[in-house]
N, CA, C and O atoms as a Maestro MAE file, in Angstrom:
{
 s_m_m2io_version
 :::
 2.0.0
}

f_m_ct {
 s_m_title
 :::
 protein
 m_atom[340] {
  # First column is atom index #
  i_m_mmod_type
  r_m_x_coord
  r_m_y_coord
  r_m_z_coord
  i_m_residue_number
  s_m_chain_name
  s_m_pdb_residue_name
  s_m_pdb_atom_name
  i_m_atomic_number
  :::
  1 25 0.852 -1.181 0.000 1 A "UNK " " N  " 7
  2 3 0.000 0.000 0.000 1 A "UNK " " CA " 6
  3 2 0.891 1.235 0.000 1 A "UNK " " C  " 6
  4 15 1.926 1.253 0.666 1 A "UNK " " O  " 8
  5 25 0.509 2.241 -0.723 2 A "UNK " " N  " 7
  6 3 1.308 3.463 -0.793 2 A "UNK " " CA " 6
  7 2 1.232 4.224 0.516 2 A "UNK " " C  " 6
  8 15 0.334 3.992 1.326 2 A "UNK " " O  " 8
  9 25 2.185 5.142 0.724 3 A "UNK " " N  " 7
  10 3 2.157 5.944 1.943 3 A "UNK " " CA " 6
  11 2 0.905 6.795 2.003 3 A "UNK " " C  " 6
  12 15 0.355 7.006 3.084 3 A "UNK " " O  " 8
  13 25 0.445 7.286 0.865 4 A "UNK " " N  " 7
  14 3 -0.771 8.077 0.859 4 A "UNK " " CA " 6
  15 2 -1.943 7.216 1.286 4 A "UNK " " C  " 6
  16 15 -2.806 7.677 2.033 4 A "UNK " " O  " 8
  17 25 -1.989 5.988 0.832 5 A "UNK " " N  " 7
  18 3 -3.054 5.078 1.235 5 A "UNK " " CA " 6
  19 2 -3.059 4.835 2.729 5 A "UNK " " C  " 6
  20 15 -4.122 4.797 3.349 5 A "UNK " " O  " 8
  21 25 -1.887 4.672 3.312 6 A "UNK " " N  " 7
  22 3 -1.835 4.449 4.761 6 A "UNK " " CA " 6
  23 2 -2.247 5.696 5.518 6 A "UNK " " C  " 6
  24 15 -3.088 5.621 6.414 6 A "UNK " " O  " 8
  25 25 -1.675 6.837 5.179 7 A "UNK " " N  " 7
  26 3 -1.969 8.062 5.911 7 A "UNK " " CA " 6
  27 2 -3.419 8.475 5.735 7 A "UNK " " C  " 6
  28 15 -4.017 9.041 6.651 7 A "UNK " " O  " 8
  29 25 -3.992 8.199 4.572 8 A "UNK " " N  " 7
  30 3 -5.373 8.608 4.347 8 A "UNK " " CA " 6
  31 2 -6.332 7.822 5.220 8 A "UNK " " C  " 6
  32 15 -7.498 8.195 5.352 8 A "UNK " " O  " 8
  33 25 -5.857 6.742 5.817 9 A "UNK " " N  " 7
  34 3 -6.726 5.981 6.709 9 A "UNK " " CA " 6
  35 2 -6.709 6.540 8.135 9 A "UNK " " C  " 6
  36 15 -7.412 6.025 9.005 9 A "UNK " " O  " 8
  37 25 -5.920 7.584 8.383 10 A "UNK " " N  " 7
  38 3 -5.906 8.207 9.703 10 A "UNK " " CA " 6
  39 2 -7.178 9.026 9.864 10 A "UNK " " C  " 6
  40 15 -7.503 9.870 9.028 10 A "UNK " " O  " 8
  41 25 -7.876 8.768 10.930 11 A "UNK " " N  " 7
  42 3 -9.117 9.487 11.224 11 A "UNK " " CA " 6
  43 2 -8.884 10.993 11.192 11 A "UNK " " C  " 6
  44 15 -7.848 11.468 11.656 11 A "UNK " " O  " 8
  45 25 -9.833 11.744 10.650 12 A "UNK " " N  " 7
  46 3 -9.829 13.209 10.585 12 A "UNK " " CA " 6
  47 2 -8.918 13.796 9.517 12 A "UNK " " C  " 6
  48 15 -8.926 15.010 9.315 12 A "UNK " " O  " 8
  49 25 -8.143 12.982 8.835 13 A "UNK " " N  " 7
  50 3 -7.123 13.497 7.937 13 A "UNK " " CA " 6
  51 2 -7.548 13.282 6.486 13 A "UNK " " C  " 6
  52 15 -7.674 12.152 6.014 13 A "UNK " " O  " 8
  53 25 -7.762 14.400 5.797 14 A "UNK " " N  " 7
  54 3 -8.164 14.352 4.401 14 A "UNK " " CA " 6
  55 2 -6.970 14.298 3.468 14 A "UNK " " C  " 6
  56 15 -5.826 14.220 3.915 14 A "UNK " " O  " 8
  57 25 -7.237 14.339 2.168 15 A "UNK " " N  " 7
  58 3 -6.153 14.163 1.193 15 A "UNK " " CA " 6
  59 2 -5.079 15.253 1.220 15 A "UNK " " C  " 6
  60 15 -3.901 14.947 1.032 15 A "UNK " " O  " 8
  61 25 -5.445 16.490 1.445 16 A "UNK " " N  " 7
  62 3 -4.443 17.562 1.479 16 A "UNK " " CA " 6
  63 2 -3.544 17.402 2.701 16 A "UNK " " C  " 6
  64 15 -2.320 17.456 2.589 16 A "UNK " " O  " 8
  65 25 -4.152 17.208 3.862 17 A "UNK " " N  " 7
  66 3 -3.365 17.011 5.085 17 A "UNK " " CA " 6
  67 2 -2.536 15.743 5.003 17 A "UNK " " C  " 6
  68 15 -1.425 15.696 5.531 17 A "UNK " " O  " 8
  69 25 -3.054 14.717 4.352 18 A "UNK " " N  " 7
  70 3 -2.303 13.481 4.152 18 A "UNK " " CA " 6
  71 2 -1.011 13.761 3.395 18 A "UNK " " C  " 6
  72 15 0.054 13.261 3.758 18 A "UNK " " O  " 8
  73 25 -1.116 14.557 2.349 19 A "UNK " " N  " 7
  74 3 0.069 14.897 1.555 19 A "UNK " " CA " 6
  75 2 1.060 15.709 2.383 19 A "UNK " " C  " 6
  76 15 2.265 15.465 2.331 19 A "UNK " " O  " 8
  77 25 0.550 16.678 3.149 20 A "UNK " " N  " 7
  78 3 1.423 17.486 4.002 20 A "UNK " " CA " 6
  79 2 2.156 16.608 5.008 20 A "UNK " " C  " 6
  80 15 3.357 16.770 5.220 20 A "UNK " " O  " 8
  81 25 1.440 15.688 5.620 21 A "UNK " " N  " 7
  82 3 2.057 14.803 6.617 21 A "UNK " " CA " 6
  83 2 3.111 13.913 5.975 21 A "UNK " " C  " 6
  84 15 4.180 13.698 6.547 21 A "UNK " " O  " 8
  85 25 2.816 13.402 4.799 22 A "UNK " " N  " 7
  86 3 3.791 12.550 4.108 22 A "UNK " " CA " 6
  87 2 5.077 13.327 3.820 22 A "UNK " " C  " 6
  88 15 6.171 12.767 3.885 22 A "UNK " " O  " 8
  89 25 4.944 14.612 3.502 23 A "UNK " " N  " 7
  90 3 6.123 15.448 3.235 23 A "UNK " " CA " 6
  91 2 7.052 15.543 4.440 23 A "UNK " " C  " 6
  92 15 8.254 15.758 4.288 23 A "UNK " " O  " 8
  93 25 6.491 15.383 5.639 24 A "UNK " " N  " 7
  94 3 7.296 15.525 6.854 24 A "UNK " " CA " 6
  95 2 7.531 14.185 7.549 24 A "UNK " " C  " 6
  96 15 7.940 14.147 8.710 24 A "UNK " " O  " 8
  97 25 7.271 13.086 6.836 25 A "UNK " " N  " 7
  98 3 7.610 11.768 7.349 25 A "UNK " " CA " 6
  99 2 6.565 11.105 8.224 25 A "UNK " " C  " 6
  100 15 6.861 10.115 8.893 25 A "UNK " " O  " 8
  101 25 5.357 11.627 8.233 26 A "UNK " " N  " 7
  102 3 4.273 10.998 8.992 26 A "UNK " " CA " 6
  103 2 3.352 10.349 7.973 26 A "UNK " " C  " 6
  104 15 2.506 11.005 7.364 26 A "UNK " " O  " 8
  105 25 3.535 9.046 7.802 27 A "UNK " " N  " 7
  106 3 2.845 8.336 6.728 27 A "UNK " " CA " 6
  107 2 1.865 7.292 7.231 27 A "UNK " " C  " 6
  108 15 1.245 6.590 6.432 27 A "UNK " " O  " 8
  109 25 1.716 7.178 8.544 28 A "UNK " " N  " 7
  110 3 0.798 6.188 9.090 28 A "UNK " " CA " 6
  111 2 0.394 6.614 10.502 28 A "UNK " " C  " 6
  112 15 0.997 7.507 11.097 28 A "UNK " " O  " 8
  113 25 -0.621 5.964 11.012 29 A "UNK " " N  " 7
  114 3 -1.024 6.225 12.395 29 A "UNK " " CA " 6
  115 2 0.115 5.880 13.344 29 A "UNK " " C  " 6
  116 15 0.301 6.552 14.359 29 A "UNK " " O  " 8
  117 25 0.865 4.858 13.029 30 A "UNK " " N  " 7
  118 3 2.011 4.483 13.865 30 A "UNK " " CA " 6
  119 2 3.055 5.596 13.895 30 A "UNK " " C  " 6
  120 15 3.629 5.886 14.945 30 A "UNK " " O  " 8
  121 25 3.301 6.220 12.738 31 A "UNK " " N  " 7
  122 3 4.228 7.363 12.706 31 A "UNK " " CA " 6
  123 2 3.712 8.494 13.582 31 A "UNK " " C  " 6
  124 15 4.472 9.104 14.333 31 A "UNK " " O  " 8
  125 25 2.411 8.773 13.482 32 A "UNK " " N  " 7
  126 3 1.809 9.837 14.284 32 A "UNK " " CA " 6
  127 2 1.914 9.518 15.761 32 A "UNK " " C  " 6
  128 15 2.220 10.399 16.565 32 A "UNK " " O  " 8
  129 25 1.668 8.276 16.130 33 A "UNK " " N  " 7
  130 3 1.798 7.879 17.535 33 A "UNK " " CA " 6
  131 2 3.230 8.057 18.015 33 A "UNK " " C  " 6
  132 15 3.461 8.463 19.154 33 A "UNK " " O  " 8
  133 25 4.189 7.756 17.151 34 A "UNK " " N  " 7
  134 3 5.608 7.857 17.523 34 A "UNK " " CA " 6
  135 2 6.030 9.307 17.732 34 A "UNK " " C  " 6
  136 15 6.701 9.613 18.717 34 A "UNK " " O  " 8
  137 25 5.645 10.212 16.816 35 A "UNK " " N  " 7
  138 3 6.117 11.593 16.918 35 A "UNK " " CA " 6
  139 2 5.190 12.483 17.741 35 A "UNK " " C  " 6
  140 15 5.624 13.500 18.282 35 A "UNK " " O  " 8
  141 25 3.935 12.109 17.836 36 A "UNK " " N  " 7
  142 3 2.977 12.898 18.598 36 A "UNK " " CA " 6
  143 2 2.336 13.983 17.751 36 A "UNK " " C  " 6
  144 15 2.878 14.405 16.729 36 A "UNK " " O  " 8
  145 25 1.180 14.420 18.196 37 A "UNK " " N  " 7
  146 3 0.412 15.395 17.414 37 A "UNK " " CA " 6
  147 2 1.110 16.750 17.326 37 A "UNK " " C  " 6
  148 15 1.104 17.376 16.266 37 A "UNK " " O  " 8
  149 25 1.705 17.205 18.414 38 A "UNK " " N  " 7
  150 3 2.336 18.526 18.408 38 A "UNK " " CA " 6
  151 2 3.550 18.540 17.482 38 A "UNK " " C  " 6
  152 15 3.712 19.478 16.700 38 A "UNK " " O  " 8
  153 25 4.388 17.539 17.553 39 A "UNK " " N  " 7
  154 3 5.572 17.504 16.688 39 A "UNK " " CA " 6
  155 2 5.174 17.361 15.228 39 A "UNK " " C  " 6
  156 15 5.765 18.011 14.366 39 A "UNK " " O  " 8
  157 25 4.194 16.532 14.932 40 A "UNK " " N  " 7
  158 3 3.727 16.400 13.547 40 A "UNK " " CA " 6
  159 2 3.203 17.739 13.042 40 A "UNK " " C  " 6
  160 15 3.497 18.139 11.915 40 A "UNK " " O  " 8
  161 25 2.432 18.425 13.869 41 A "UNK " " N  " 7
  162 3 1.902 19.735 13.503 41 A "UNK " " CA " 6
  163 2 3.033 20.742 13.282 41 A "UNK " " C  " 6
  164 15 3.009 21.503 12.315 41 A "UNK " " O  " 8
  165 25 4.022 20.745 14.177 42 A "UNK " " N  " 7
  166 3 5.175 21.652 14.024 42 A "UNK " " CA " 6
  167 2 5.870 21.433 12.684 42 A "UNK " " C  " 6
  168 15 6.216 22.383 11.981 42 A "UNK " " O  " 8
  169 25 6.065 20.167 12.350 43 A "UNK " " N  " 7
  170 3 6.753 19.850 11.099 43 A "UNK " " CA " 6
  171 2 5.975 20.373 9.895 43 A "UNK " " C  " 6
  172 15 6.558 20.937 8.969 43 A "UNK " " O  " 8
  173 25 4.662 20.185 9.911 44 A "UNK " " N  " 7
  174 3 3.845 20.684 8.806 44 A "UNK " " CA " 6
  175 2 3.876 22.202 8.764 44 A "UNK " " C  " 6
  176 15 3.996 22.789 7.689 44 A "UNK " " O  " 8
  177 25 3.769 22.845 9.923 45 A "UNK " " N  " 7
  178 3 3.789 24.317 9.971 45 A "UNK " " CA " 6
  179 2 5.099 24.877 9.437 45 A "UNK " " C  " 6
  180 15 5.110 25.936 8.809 45 A "UNK " " O  " 8
  181 25 6.201 24.177 9.680 46 A "UNK " " N  " 7
  182 3 7.488 24.633 9.146 46 A "UNK " " CA " 6
  183 2 7.484 24.609 7.621 46 A "UNK " " C  " 6
  184 15 8.053 25.493 6.981 46 A "UNK " " O  " 8
  185 25 6.846 23.605 7.043 47 A "UNK " " N  " 7
  186 3 6.789 23.468 5.586 47 A "UNK " " CA " 6
  187 2 5.703 24.343 4.966 47 A "UNK " " C  " 6
  188 15 5.866 24.835 3.850 47 A "UNK " " O  " 8
  189 25 4.611 24.537 5.674 48 A "UNK " " N  " 7
  190 3 3.436 25.229 5.131 48 A "UNK " " CA " 6
  191 2 2.875 26.219 6.156 48 A "UNK " " C  " 6
  192 15 1.750 26.052 6.625 48 A "UNK " " O  " 8
  193 25 3.651 27.246 6.503 49 A "UNK " " N  " 7
  194 3 3.230 28.153 7.580 49 A "UNK " " CA " 6
  195 2 1.939 28.913 7.289 49 A "UNK " " C  " 6
  196 15 1.231 29.283 8.226 49 A "UNK " " O  " 8
  197 25 1.618 29.152 6.052 50 A "UNK " " N  " 7
  198 3 0.398 29.892 5.729 50 A "UNK " " CA " 6
  199 2 -0.815 28.980 5.547 50 A "UNK " " C  " 6
  200 15 -1.932 29.472 5.392 50 A "UNK " " O  " 8
  201 25 -0.619 27.689 5.562 51 A "UNK " " N  " 7
  202 3 -1.690 26.758 5.230 51 A "UNK " " CA " 6
  203 2 -2.230 25.992 6.440 51 A "UNK " " C  " 6
  204 15 -3.444 25.859 6.595 51 A "UNK " " O  " 8
  205 25 -1.354 25.498 7.281 52 A "UNK " " N  " 7
  206 3 -1.767 24.608 8.376 52 A "UNK " " CA " 6
  207 2 -2.349 25.423 9.532 52 A "UNK " " C  " 6
  208 15 -1.655 26.239 10.139 52 A "UNK " " O  " 8
  209 25 -3.613 25.197 9.826 53 A "UNK " " N  " 7
  210 3 -4.260 25.892 10.938 53 A "UNK " " CA " 6
  211 2 -4.270 24.992 12.171 53 A "UNK " " C  " 6
  212 15 -3.870 23.829 12.115 53 A "UNK " " O  " 8
  213 25 -4.731 25.551 13.270 54 A "UNK " " N  " 7
  214 3 -4.841 24.753 14.493 54 A "UNK " " CA " 6
  215 2 -5.828 23.601 14.333 54 A "UNK " " C  " 6
  216 15 -5.754 22.626 15.080 54 A "UNK " " O  " 8
  217 25 -6.735 23.691 13.389 55 A "UNK " " N  " 7
  218 3 -7.635 22.563 13.163 55 A "UNK " " CA " 6
  219 2 -6.862 21.303 12.816 55 A "UNK " " C  " 6
  220 15 -7.298 20.200 13.144 55 A "UNK " " O  " 8
  221 25 -5.705 21.452 12.148 56 A "UNK " " N  " 7
  222 3 -4.875 20.280 11.866 56 A "UNK " " CA " 6
  223 2 -4.369 19.677 13.164 56 A "UNK " " C  " 6
  224 15 -4.367 18.455 13.312 56 A "UNK " " O  " 8
  225 25 -3.947 20.493 14.093 57 A "UNK " " N  " 7
  226 3 -3.484 19.983 15.384 57 A "UNK " " CA " 6
  227 2 -4.609 19.244 16.093 57 A "UNK " " C  " 6
  228 15 -4.398 18.158 16.634 57 A "UNK " " O  " 8
  229 25 -5.802 19.829 16.092 58 A "UNK " " N  " 7
  230 3 -6.936 19.159 16.741 58 A "UNK " " CA " 6
  231 2 -7.239 17.840 16.029 58 A "UNK " " C  " 6
  232 15 -7.552 16.841 16.678 58 A "UNK " " O  " 8
  233 25 -7.147 17.834 14.711 59 A "UNK " " N  " 7
  234 3 -7.418 16.607 13.949 59 A "UNK " " CA " 6
  235 2 -6.396 15.521 14.268 59 A "UNK " " C  " 6
  236 15 -6.747 14.351 14.419 59 A "UNK " " O  " 8
  237 25 -5.133 15.917 14.368 60 A "UNK " " N  " 7
  238 3 -4.091 14.940 14.693 60 A "UNK " " CA " 6
  239 2 -4.308 14.359 16.082 60 A "UNK " " C  " 6
  240 15 -4.209 13.147 16.276 60 A "UNK " " O  " 8
  241 25 -4.604 15.222 17.047 61 A "UNK " " N  " 7
  242 3 -4.848 14.733 18.403 61 A "UNK " " CA " 6
  243 2 -6.105 13.877 18.433 61 A "UNK " " C  " 6
  244 15 -6.140 12.842 19.098 61 A "UNK " " O  " 8
  245 25 -7.126 14.302 17.721 62 A "UNK " " N  " 7
  246 3 -8.350 13.504 17.644 62 A "UNK " " CA " 6
  247 2 -8.080 12.117 17.082 62 A "UNK " " C  " 6
  248 15 -8.653 11.133 17.550 62 A "UNK " " O  " 8
  249 25 -7.220 12.035 16.090 63 A "UNK " " N  " 7
  250 3 -6.864 10.731 15.525 63 A "UNK " " CA " 6
  251 2 -6.224 9.844 16.580 63 A "UNK " " C  " 6
  252 15 -6.521 8.652 16.662 63 A "UNK " " O  " 8
  253 25 -5.346 10.424 17.387 64 A "UNK " " N  " 7
  254 3 -4.697 9.642 18.447 64 A "UNK " " CA " 6
  255 2 -5.682 9.216 19.533 64 A "UNK " " C  " 6
  256 15 -5.511 8.170 20.159 64 A "UNK " " O  " 8
  257 25 -6.699 10.022 19.749 65 A "UNK " " N  " 7
  258 3 -7.683 9.738 20.799 65 A "UNK " " CA " 6
  259 2 -8.915 8.999 20.266 65 A "UNK " " C  " 6
  260 15 -9.837 8.680 21.017 65 A "UNK " " O  " 8
  261 25 -8.911 8.733 18.955 66 A "UNK " " N  " 7
  262 3 -10.044 8.087 18.292 66 A "UNK " " CA " 6
  263 2 -11.321 8.908 18.446 66 A "UNK " " C  " 6
  264 15 -12.397 8.377 18.719 66 A "UNK " " O  " 8
  265 25 -11.165 10.231 18.261 67 A "UNK " " N  " 7
  266 3 -12.271 11.180 18.344 67 A "UNK " " CA " 6
  267 2 -12.328 12.008 17.069 67 A "UNK " " C  " 6
  268 15 -11.322 12.174 16.378 67 A "UNK " " O  " 8
  269 25 -13.509 12.523 16.764 68 A "UNK " " N  " 7
  270 3 -13.620 13.539 15.721 68 A "UNK " " CA " 6
  271 2 -12.860 14.756 16.226 68 A "UNK " " C  " 6
  272 15 -12.844 15.023 17.427 68 A "UNK " " O  " 8
  273 25 -12.234 15.489 15.326 69 A "UNK " " N  " 7
  274 3 -11.404 16.630 15.748 69 A "UNK " " CA " 6
  275 2 -12.178 17.645 16.578 69 A "UNK " " C  " 6
  276 15 -11.609 18.265 17.477 69 A "UNK " " O  " 8
  277 25 -13.459 17.827 16.296 70 A "UNK " " N  " 7
  278 3 -14.254 18.814 17.027 70 A "UNK " " CA " 6
  279 2 -14.603 18.348 18.440 70 A "UNK " " C  " 6
  280 15 -15.051 19.144 19.266 70 A "UNK " " O  " 8
  281 25 -14.398 17.067 18.716 71 A "UNK " " N  " 7
  282 3 -14.714 16.518 20.031 71 A "UNK " " CA " 6
  283 2 -13.514 16.444 20.971 71 A "UNK " " C  " 6
  284 15 -13.635 15.959 22.096 71 A "UNK " " O  " 8
  285 25 -12.357 16.925 20.514 72 A "UNK " " N  " 7
  286 3 -11.191 16.969 21.408 72 A "UNK " " CA " 6
  287 2 -11.526 17.957 22.523 72 A "UNK " " C  " 6
  288 15 -11.850 19.112 22.245 72 A "UNK " " O  " 8
  289 25 -11.452 17.519 23.778 73 A "UNK " " N  " 7
  290 3 -11.833 18.395 24.892 73 A "UNK " " CA " 6
  291 2 -10.979 19.665 24.963 73 A "UNK " " C  " 6
  292 15 -9.796 19.663 24.623 73 A "UNK " " O  " 8
  293 25 -11.610 20.736 25.410 74 A "UNK " " N  " 7
  294 3 -10.920 22.025 25.506 74 A "UNK " " CA " 6
  295 2 -9.667 21.946 26.368 74 A "UNK " " C  " 6
  296 15 -8.660 22.579 26.051 74 A "UNK " " O  " 8
  297 25 -9.716 21.182 27.448 75 A "UNK " " N  " 7
  298 3 -8.529 21.091 28.310 75 A "UNK " " CA " 6
  299 2 -7.368 20.419 27.581 75 A "UNK " " C  " 6
  300 15 -6.210 20.756 27.827 75 A "UNK " " O  " 8
  301 25 -7.656 19.486 26.700 76 A "UNK " " N  " 7
  302 3 -6.599 18.858 25.895 76 A "UNK " " CA " 6
  303 2 -6.058 19.872 24.895 76 A "UNK " " C  " 6
  304 15 -4.847 19.949 24.685 76 A "UNK " " O  " 8
  305 25 -6.940 20.649 24.278 77 A "UNK " " N  " 7
  306 3 -6.498 21.693 23.346 77 A "UNK " " CA " 6
  307 2 -5.578 22.679 24.046 77 A "UNK " " C  " 6
  308 15 -4.562 23.090 23.485 77 A "UNK " " O  " 8
  309 25 -5.927 23.060 25.270 78 A "UNK " " N  " 7
  310 3 -5.082 23.978 26.035 78 A "UNK " " CA " 6
  311 2 -3.710 23.371 26.299 78 A "UNK " " C  " 6
  312 15 -2.692 24.052 26.177 78 A "UNK " " O  " 8
  313 25 -3.682 22.083 26.663 79 A "UNK " " N  " 7
  314 3 -2.410 21.412 26.886 79 A "UNK " " CA " 6
  315 2 -1.560 21.374 25.610 79 A "UNK " " C  " 6
  316 15 -0.347 21.577 25.652 79 A "UNK " " O  " 8
  317 25 -2.217 21.113 24.483 80 A "UNK " " N  " 7
  318 3 -1.493 21.085 23.209 80 A "UNK " " CA " 6
  319 2 -0.893 22.457 22.884 80 A "UNK " " C  " 6
  320 15 0.247 22.553 22.430 80 A "UNK " " O  " 8
  321 25 -1.667 23.505 23.118 81 A "UNK " " N  " 7
  322 3 -1.171 24.864 22.869 81 A "UNK " " CA " 6
  323 2 0.007 25.194 23.773 81 A "UNK " " C  " 6
  324 15 0.955 25.851 23.342 81 A "UNK " " O  " 8
  325 25 -0.044 24.743 25.024 82 A "UNK " " N  " 7
  326 3 1.076 24.962 25.948 82 A "UNK " " CA " 6
  327 2 2.309 24.230 25.446 82 A "UNK " " C  " 6
  328 15 3.409 24.782 25.450 82 A "UNK " " O  " 8
  329 25 2.127 22.989 25.013 83 A "UNK " " N  " 7
  330 3 3.250 22.205 24.504 83 A "UNK " " CA " 6
  331 2 3.811 22.826 23.229 83 A "UNK " " C  " 6
  332 15 5.021 22.814 23.001 83 A "UNK " " O  " 8
  333 25 2.930 23.363 22.411 84 A "UNK " " N  " 7
  334 3 3.347 24.020 21.175 84 A "UNK " " CA " 6
  335 2 4.183 25.253 21.460 84 A "UNK " " C  " 6
  336 15 5.086 25.604 20.700 84 A "UNK " " O  " 8
  337 25 3.863 25.907 22.573 85 A "UNK " " N  " 7
  338 3 4.627 27.083 22.991 85 A "UNK " " CA " 6
  339 2 4.176 28.287 22.255 85 A "UNK " " C  " 6
  340 15 4.704 29.377 22.473 85 A "UNK " " O  " 8
  :::
 }
 m_bond[339] {
  # First column is bond index #
  i_m_from
  i_m_to
  i_m_order
  :::
  1 1 2 1
  2 2 3 1
  3 3 4 2
  4 3 5 1
  5 5 6 1
  6 6 7 1
  7 7 8 2
  8 7 9 1
  9 9 10 1
  10 10 11 1
  11 11 12 2
  12 11 13 1
  13 13 14 1
  14 14 15 1
  15 15 16 2
  16 15 17 1
  17 17 18 1
  18 18 19 1
  19 19 20 2
  20 19 21 1
  21 21 22 1
  22 22 23 1
  23 23 24 2
  24 23 25 1
  25 25 26 1
  26 26 27 1
  27 27 28 2
  28 27 29 1
  29 29 30 1
  30 30 31 1
  31 31 32 2
  32 31 33 1
  33 33 34 1
  34 34 35 1
  35 35 36 2
  36 35 37 1
  37 37 38 1
  38 38 39 1
  39 39 40 2
  40 39 41 1
  41 41 42 1
  42 42 43 1
  43 43 44 2
  44 43 45 1
  45 45 46 1
  46 46 47 1
  47 47 48 2
  48 47 49 1
  49 49 50 1
  50 50 51 1
  51 51 52 2
  52 51 53 1
  53 53 54 1
  54 54 55 1
  55 55 56 2
  56 55 57 1
  57 57 58 1
  58 58 59 1
  59 59 60 2
  60 59 61 1
  61 61 62 1
  62 62 63 1
  63 63 64 2
  64 63 65 1
  65 65 66 1
  66 66 67 1
  67 67 68 2
  68 67 69 1
  69 69 70 1
  70 70 71 1
  71 71 72 2
  72 71 73 1
  73 73 74 1
  74 74 75 1
  75 75 76 2
  76 75 77 1
  77 77 78 1
  78 78 79 1
  79 79 80 2
  80 79 81 1
  81 81 82 1
  82 82 83 1
  83 83 84 2
  84 83 85 1
  85 85 86 1
  86 86 87 1
  87 87 88 2
  88 87 89 1
  89 89 90 1
  90 90 91 1
  91 91 92 2
  92 91 93 1
  93 93 94 1
  94 94 95 1
  95 95 96 2
  96 95 97 1
  97 97 98 1
  98 98 99 1
  99 99 100 2
  100 99 101 1
  101 101 102 1
  102 102 103 1
  103 103 104 2
  104 103 105 1
  105 105 106 1
  106 106 107 1
  107 107 108 2
  108 107 109 1
  109 109 110 1
  110 110 111 1
  111 111 112 2
  112 111 113 1
  113 113 114 1
  114 114 115 1
  115 115 116 2
  116 115 117 1
  117 117 118 1
  118 118 119 1
  119 119 120 2
  120 119 121 1
  121 121 122 1
  122 122 123 1
  123 123 124 2
  124 123 125 1
  125 125 126 1
  126 126 127 1
  127 127 128 2
  128 127 129 1
  129 129 130 1
  130 130 131 1
  131 131 132 2
  132 131 133 1
  133 133 134 1
  134 134 135 1
  135 135 136 2
  136 135 137 1
  137 137 138 1
  138 138 139 1
  139 139 140 2
  140 139 141 1
  141 141 142 1
  142 142 143 1
  143 143 144 2
  144 143 145 1
  145 145 146 1
  146 146 147 1
  147 147 148 2
  148 147 149 1
  149 149 150 1
  150 150 151 1
  151 151 152 2
  152 151 153 1
  153 153 154 1
  154 154 155 1
  155 155 156 2
  156 155 157 1
  157 157 158 1
  158 158 159 1
  159 159 160 2
  160 159 161 1
  161 161 162 1
  162 162 163 1
  163 163 164 2
  164 163 165 1
  165 165 166 1
  166 166 167 1
  167 167 168 2
  168 167 169 1
  169 169 170 1
  170 170 171 1
  171 171 172 2
  172 171 173 1
  173 173 174 1
  174 174 175 1
  175 175 176 2
  176 175 177 1
  177 177 178 1
  178 178 179 1
  179 179 180 2
  180 179 181 1
  181 181 182 1
  182 182 183 1
  183 183 184 2
  184 183 185 1
  185 185 186 1
  186 186 187 1
  187 187 188 2
  188 187 189 1
  189 189 190 1
  190 190 191 1
  191 191 192 2
  192 191 193 1
  193 193 194 1
  194 194 195 1
  195 195 196 2
  196 195 197 1
  197 197 198 1
  198 198 199 1
  199 199 200 2
  200 199 201 1
  201 201 202 1
  202 202 203 1
  203 203 204 2
  204 203 205 1
  205 205 206 1
  206 206 207 1
  207 207 208 2
  208 207 209 1
  209 209 210 1
  210 210 211 1
  211 211 212 2
  212 211 213 1
  213 213 214 1
  214 214 215 1
  215 215 216 2
  216 215 217 1
  217 217 218 1
  218 218 219 1
  219 219 220 2
  220 219 221 1
  221 221 222 1
  222 222 223 1
  223 223 224 2
  224 223 225 1
  225 225 226 1
  226 226 227 1
  227 227 228 2
  228 227 229 1
  229 229 230 1
  230 230 231 1
  231 231 232 2
  232 231 233 1
  233 233 234 1
  234 234 235 1
  235 235 236 2
  236 235 237 1
  237 237 238 1
  238 238 239 1
  239 239 240 2
  240 239 241 1
  241 241 242 1
  242 242 243 1
  243 243 244 2
  244 243 245 1
  245 245 246 1
  246 246 247 1
  247 247 248 2
  248 247 249 1
  249 249 250 1
  250 250 251 1
  251 251 252 2
  252 251 253 1
  253 253 254 1
  254 254 255 1
  255 255 256 2
  256 255 257 1
  257 257 258 1
  258 258 259 1
  259 259 260 2
  260 259 261 1
  261 261 262 1
  262 262 263 1
  263 263 264 2
  264 263 265 1
  265 265 266 1
  266 266 267 1
  267 267 268 2
  268 267 269 1
  269 269 270 1
  270 270 271 1
  271 271 272 2
  272 271 273 1
  273 273 274 1
  274 274 275 1
  275 275 276 2
  276 275 277 1
  277 277 278 1
  278 278 279 1
  279 279 280 2
  280 279 281 1
  281 281 282 1
  282 282 283 1
  283 283 284 2
  284 283 285 1
  285 285 286 1
  286 286 287 1
  287 287 288 2
  288 287 289 1
  289 289 290 1
  290 290 291 1
  291 291 292 2
  292 291 293 1
  293 293 294 1
  294 294 295 1
  295 295 296 2
  296 295 297 1
  297 297 298 1
  298 298 299 1
  299 299 300 2
  300 299 301 1
  301 301 302 1
  302 302 303 1
  303 303 304 2
  304 303 305 1
  305 305 306 1
  306 306 307 1
  307 307 308 2
  308 307 309 1
  309 309 310 1
  310 310 311 1
  311 311 312 2
  312 311 313 1
  313 313 314 1
  314 314 315 1
  315 315 316 2
  316 315 317 1
  317 317 318 1
  318 318 319 1
  319 319 320 2
  320 319 321 1
  321 321 322 1
  322 322 323 1
  323 323 324 2
  324 323 325 1
  325 325 326 1
  326 326 327 1
  327 327 328 2
  328 327 329 1
  329 329 330 1
  330 330 331 1
  331 331 332 2
  332 331 333 1
  333 333 334 1
  334 334 335 1
  335 335 336 2
  336 335 337 1
  337 337 338 1
  338 338 339 1
  339 339 340 2
  :::
 }
}
């Protein structure tokens, strides 16, 4: 299976975000689990600073928590923002 095929199976992640993640070495849910949502988001933001919004961070965390991105609790979002710095 191609890397796009694997990454596209990550919950909350559409085709554009899948491509962005692949560019930074996050090609599967296992990769995302290894690097974490904040680091994956940082990597994408470095490559695409005008494109990647915080919704991507929420989507990545939601994927790790098996939640829709909009259902990530506010306290988790606050923790992610603190970690992001």
